[in-house]
matplotlib code that plots the C-alpha trace (Angstrom):
import matplotlib.pyplot as plt

x = [22.9, 21.4, 17.7, 15.9, 18.4, 17.7, 17.5, 14.6, 12.9, 13.2, 11.8, 8.6, 7.5, 7.6, 10.6, 8.7, 6.9, 9.8, 10.9, 7.1, 6.5, 9.7, 8.9, 7.7, 4.6, 2.6, 5.6, 6.2, 7.8, 11.0, 10.7, 7.3, 7.3, 5.7, 2.5, -0.5, -0.4, 3.0, 2.1, 3.9, 0.9, 1.9, 4.4, 5.5, 5.9, 8.2, 10.8, 10.6, 12.3, 10.4, 7.2, 5.7, 3.4, 0.5, 2.8, 5.7, 3.4, 3.9, 7.4, 5.8, 3.5, 2.1, 4.0, 2.2, 1.3, -0.7, -1.9, -1.4, -3.9, -4.1, -6.2, -5.6, -1.9, -1.1, -0.9, -3.4, -3.8, -7.3, -7.8, -9.1, -5.6, -3.3, -4.9, -4.1, -0.4, -0.2, -1.8, -3.1, -4.9, -4.8, -4.4, -7.5, -9.3, -11.1, -13.7, -12.7, -14.6, -16.6, -13.7, -12.0, -8.5, -5.3, -2.8, 0.9, 2.4, 2.0, -0.1, 0.7, -1.7, -0.4, -3.0, -5.6, -9.2, -11.4, -12.9, -10.7, -10.0, -7.9, -4.6, -2.2, 0.5, 3.3, 2.0, -0.9, -3.3, -7.1, -8.5, -11.4, -11.3, -10.7, -7.5, -3.9, -2.2, -3.4, -1.1, 1.2, 4.3, 3.2, 2.3, 6.0, 7.3, 4.9, 5.3, 9.4, 10.7, 12.7, 9.7, 8.6, 4.9, 4.4, 2.8, 0.3, -0.5, 3.0, 3.2, -0.2, 1.3, 4.3, 2.5, 0.2, 2.9, 5.0, 1.7, 1.2, 4.9, 4.6, 1.2, 2.5, 5.9, 4.2, 1.9, 4.8, 6.5, 3.4, 3.1, 6.8, 6.3, 3.4, 5.2, 8.2, 5.9, 4.3, 7.8, 8.9, 5.5, 6.1, 3.4, 0.9, 2.6, 0.6, -1.2, 0.8, -0.7, -0.8, -2.3, -4.9, -6.0, -6.1, -8.3, -10.9, -10.9, -14.1, -14.6, -16.1, -19.3, -18.0, -19.4, -19.9, -19.7, -23.2, -24.0, -24.5, -20.5, -20.0, -19.5, -19.9, -18.5, -19.4]
y = [-9.1, -6.7, -5.9, -4.8, -6.6, -9.2, -12.1, -10.4, -9.9, -13.3, -14.4, -12.7, -15.2, -19.0, -20.6, -22.1, -19.2, -17.4, -20.3, -21.4, -17.9, -18.3, -22.1, -22.6, -24.9, -26.9, -28.2, -32.0, -33.9, -35.3, -38.4, -39.3, -38.2, -41.0, -40.6, -38.4, -37.2, -35.6, -32.2, -30.6, -28.6, -29.5, -28.4, -29.6, -27.2, -29.4, -30.6, -27.4, -29.5, -27.9, -28.3, -32.0, -34.1, -36.1, -39.3, -37.7, -37.3, -40.8, -40.0, -37.2, -38.9, -37.3, -33.8, -30.7, -30.3, -28.1, -27.7, -24.8, -23.8, -21.6, -18.7, -16.7, -18.0, -17.2, -19.4, -19.1, -21.2, -21.7, -19.8, -22.9, -24.4, -21.3, -19.8, -22.7, -22.0, -18.4, -15.0, -13.5, -10.6, -7.5, -9.8, -9.6, -12.7, -13.9, -16.5, -18.7, -21.8, -21.7, -21.3, -18.5, -18.1, -15.8, -15.1, -16.1, -13.0, -9.8, -8.8, -5.3, -3.2, -0.9, 1.5, 1.7, 2.1, 5.1, 5.5, 3.2, 4.4, 1.9, 0.0, -2.3, -0.9, -2.4, -2.9, -0.7, -3.1, -2.5, -3.6, -3.5, -0.8, -3.6, -4.9, -3.5, -6.1, -8.1, -11.0, -12.8, -11.4, -8.1, -8.4, -9.8, -6.5, -4.1, -5.0, -4.9, -2.1, -1.0, -0.6, 3.1, 3.4, 5.7, 9.1, 9.3, 13.1, 14.0, 12.4, 13.8, 17.5, 16.7, 15.9, 18.7, 21.2, 19.6, 19.6, 23.7, 24.3, 22.7, 24.6, 27.7, 27.4, 26.0, 29.0, 31.4, 29.6, 29.8, 33.4, 33.9, 32.1, 34.1, 37.3, 36.1, 35.0, 38.5, 40.1, 38.0, 38.4, 41.5, 44.1, 45.1, 48.2, 51.3, 52.0, 54.2, 57.1, 54.9, 52.1, 54.2, 55.8, 52.5, 51.3, 54.3, 54.2, 52.8, 51.1, 53.3, 52.1, 50.8, 52.6, 51.1, 52.5, 53.5, 51.0, 54.2, 54.6, 51.1, 51.2, 47.9, 47.6, 45.1]
z = [29.2, 31.6, 32.0, 29.0, 26.5, 23.7, 26.0, 28.1, 24.8, 23.7, 27.2, 26.6, 24.1, 24.0, 22.2, 19.7, 18.4, 15.9, 14.8, 13.7, 12.1, 9.9, 9.0, 5.3, 5.4, 2.6, 0.9, 0.4, 3.0, 2.2, 4.3, 2.9, -0.7, -2.2, 0.3, -0.9, 2.5, 2.3, 2.6, 5.6, 7.6, 11.1, 13.8, 17.0, 19.5, 21.6, 19.3, 16.7, 14.0, 11.1, 9.4, 9.7, 7.3, 9.1, 8.9, 10.9, 13.7, 14.4, 15.8, 17.9, 20.4, 23.4, 22.0, 21.5, 17.7, 15.9, 12.5, 10.0, 7.4, 4.5, 3.2, 0.3, 0.4, 3.9, 6.7, 9.5, 12.5, 14.6, 17.6, 19.5, 19.0, 19.5, 22.4, 24.8, 24.6, 23.5, 24.4, 21.1, 22.7, 20.5, 17.4, 14.9, 14.4, 11.2, 10.5, 7.7, 6.7, 9.9, 12.0, 13.7, 13.0, 13.2, 10.7, 11.4, 9.6, 8.3, 5.2, 4.5, 2.3, -0.5, 0.9, 3.5, 2.1, 2.5, 6.2, 7.9, 11.4, 12.8, 11.4, 12.4, 14.5, 12.3, 8.8, 8.6, 7.4, 8.1, 11.5, 13.4, 16.3, 19.1, 17.8, 17.5, 15.0, 12.0, 13.0, 15.6, 13.9, 14.0, 17.7, 18.1, 16.4, 17.7, 21.4, 21.1, 23.1, 20.3, 18.2, 17.7, 16.4, 13.6, 14.6, 11.6, 12.8, 12.3, 8.9, 8.0, 8.9, 7.1, 3.9, 4.2, 4.6, 1.6, -0.5, 0.4, -0.5, -3.9, -4.4, -3.5, -5.2, -8.3, -8.3, -8.3, -11.2, -13.4, -12.7, -13.4, -16.6, -17.8, -17.0, -19.0, -21.9, -21.9, -22.1, -25.0, -27.2, -29.4, -29.1, -31.9, -33.8, -33.9, -37.5, -39.6, -41.5, -44.6, -43.0, -41.4, -45.0, -46.5, -43.9, -43.9, -47.6, -49.1, -52.2, -55.0, -57.0, -60.3, -63.5, -66.7, -70.1, -71.6, -74.7, -76.9, -76.6, -78.3, -82.1, -83.9, -87.3, -90.0]

ax = plt.figure().add_subplot(projection="3d")
ax.plot(x, y, z, "-o")
ax.set_aspect("equal")
plt.show()
């Protein structure tokens, strides 16, 4: 492949990084399933042969092994360990259990919170202003030559234009519906001569017959 091909992209990172990010940790070790220390939370950077438990490390003496930890069901690694073998600049760090860590893979948010001024360039998770990525995985994607950063201003402008169009078209439809309703509503007929006389006629005062005109027979 020539310059700028997939091989150049892979050579930018250590050969163990992408396999590490794809690996599943905190699963029972198949070789030491009977041991209470069989949880796989270690990884050998030299062998790259999958997640290891603490008992497996006996077969990886003098190798570079790192420990994976967990926070809110997401895999993390201590900065003190990973920064010895990898450049983590631009990746936001967090303090968990009194230790500074970085996340291995992205943790996208459904929607950034109000007042957020900086987000991950890949998954748009809220970040502090001094960072570009929320995890090691997002840094690999975001620094790739084929990655295109989302233009927030363009998206916001398109969204505003769409909202304006929907608002104007909706207003026009409502006005048209009002005109149609008025055209289908029958108008009040003008009062006829009979109705006019009936409305103007006043009810007369009732007259009673005098008692003298009443004849009582026995």
